[in-house]
C-alpha positions in Angstrom: -41.8 76.1 -140.1 -41.8 73.1 -137.9 -39.7 72.8 -134.8 -38.6 69.5 -133.5 -37.8 68.9 -130.0 -35.9 65.8 -128.9 -35.6 64.6 -125.4 -34.4 61.4 -123.7 -30.7 61.5 -124.3 -28.2 60.8 -121.5 -25.7 58.3 -120.1 -26.4 54.6 -120.2 -24.3 51.6 -119.5 -23.4 49.2 -122.2 -26.1 46.8 -122.9 -28.7 49.1 -121.3 -31.9 50.7 -122.8 -32.6 54.3 -123.7 -35.7 56.0 -125.2 -35.6 59.2 -127.2 -38.7 61.2 -128.1 -39.2 63.8 -130.7 -42.3 66.1 -130.9 -43.3 68.5 -133.7 -44.3 72.0 -132.9 -47.5 71.6 -135.0 -49.6 69.2 -136.9 -48.3 68.5 -140.5 -50.9 67.9 -143.0 -50.3 65.2 -145.6 -47.8 62.3 -145.7 -44.2 62.6 -144.6 -41.6 60.7 -142.8 -40.1 61.1 -139.3 -36.7 59.7 -138.4 -33.5 59.7 -136.6 -30.0 60.1 -137.6 -26.8 60.3 -135.5 -23.5 61.9 -135.7 -20.5 60.8 -133.7 -17.6 63.3 -133.4 -15.5 63.4 -136.5 -17.9 61.3 -138.6 -20.7 61.8 -140.8 -24.3 62.0 -139.9 -25.8 58.3 -140.5 -29.3 57.2 -140.8 -30.9 55.3 -137.9 -34.3 54.6 -138.3 -37.6 56.3 -139.9 -41.4 55.8 -139.8 -43.8 57.2 -142.3 -47.4 58.3 -141.9 -48.4 55.1 -143.7 -46.5 53.0 -141.0 -43.5 51.9 -143.0 -40.5 51.7 -140.8 -36.8 51.5 -141.9 -33.7 50.9 -140.0 -30.0 51.3 -140.5 -27.9 48.0 -140.7 -26.2 48.9 -137.4 -29.2 49.2 -135.3 -31.5 46.4 -136.9 -32.8 44.2 -134.1 -31.7 46.5 -131.2 -33.6 49.9 -132.0 -37.4 50.4 -132.6 -39.0 53.4 -133.8 -42.6 54.3 -133.3 -45.0 57.2 -133.3 -48.2 58.3 -132.0 -51.3 58.0 -134.1 -51.0 61.3 -135.8 -47.2 61.0 -136.0 -46.8 64.2 -134.1 -44.3 62.5 -131.9 -41.9 59.7 -132.7 -39.9 57.6 -130.3 -36.7 55.6 -130.6 -36.4 52.8 -128.2 -32.7 51.7 -128.0 -31.8 48.5 -126.4 -28.5 46.6 -126.1 -26.6 49.9 -126.4 -23.0 49.4 -127.6 -19.9 51.3 -127.5 -20.4 52.2 -131.1 -23.8 53.9 -130.4 -22.8 57.0 -128.6 -23.6 60.2 -130.8 -25.7 63.2 -131.1 -29.0 61.9 -132.3 -31.0 64.2 -134.5 -34.7 64.0 -135.2 -36.1 64.8 -138.7 -39.2 65.2 -140.5 -39.0 65.0 -144.2 -41.0 64.9 -147.6 -40.3 66.1 -151.1 -41.1 69.7 -150.1 -39.6 70.0 -146.8 -37.0 68.8 -144.4 -36.7 69.9 -140.8 -34.1 69.0 -138.1 -34.1 69.1 -134.4 -31.0 70.3 -132.4 -30.1 66.8 -131.3 -29.7 64.9 -128.0 -26.6 63.6 -126.8 -26.4 59.7 -126.1 -23.4 58.5 -124.3 -22.6 54.8 -123.4 -20.2 54.2 -120.7 -19.6 51.9 -117.6 
């Protein structure tokens, strides 16, 4: 079992930055992908960004150029730097770690964008 603990959510003004963090409860052996999804009320959970142990990053179309995903060297912790936040960005942001034989999710952290 792997627990994921997210932090960093909160209230931010439109156009402002926010940084999310997600830490795994233990070191995972082998390759995997860590990433972020988000879910707004009444909507499906959408992909935001991911980073692999090999360093490959991917982004959802709606956040490209505004959000940056990164991780520590061992990819035990992943960060999501969110810049230029828009009214469309508020959601519960979920951290996940996945590979073919596993998928774990955090409980989520709420991001609110409001002036």
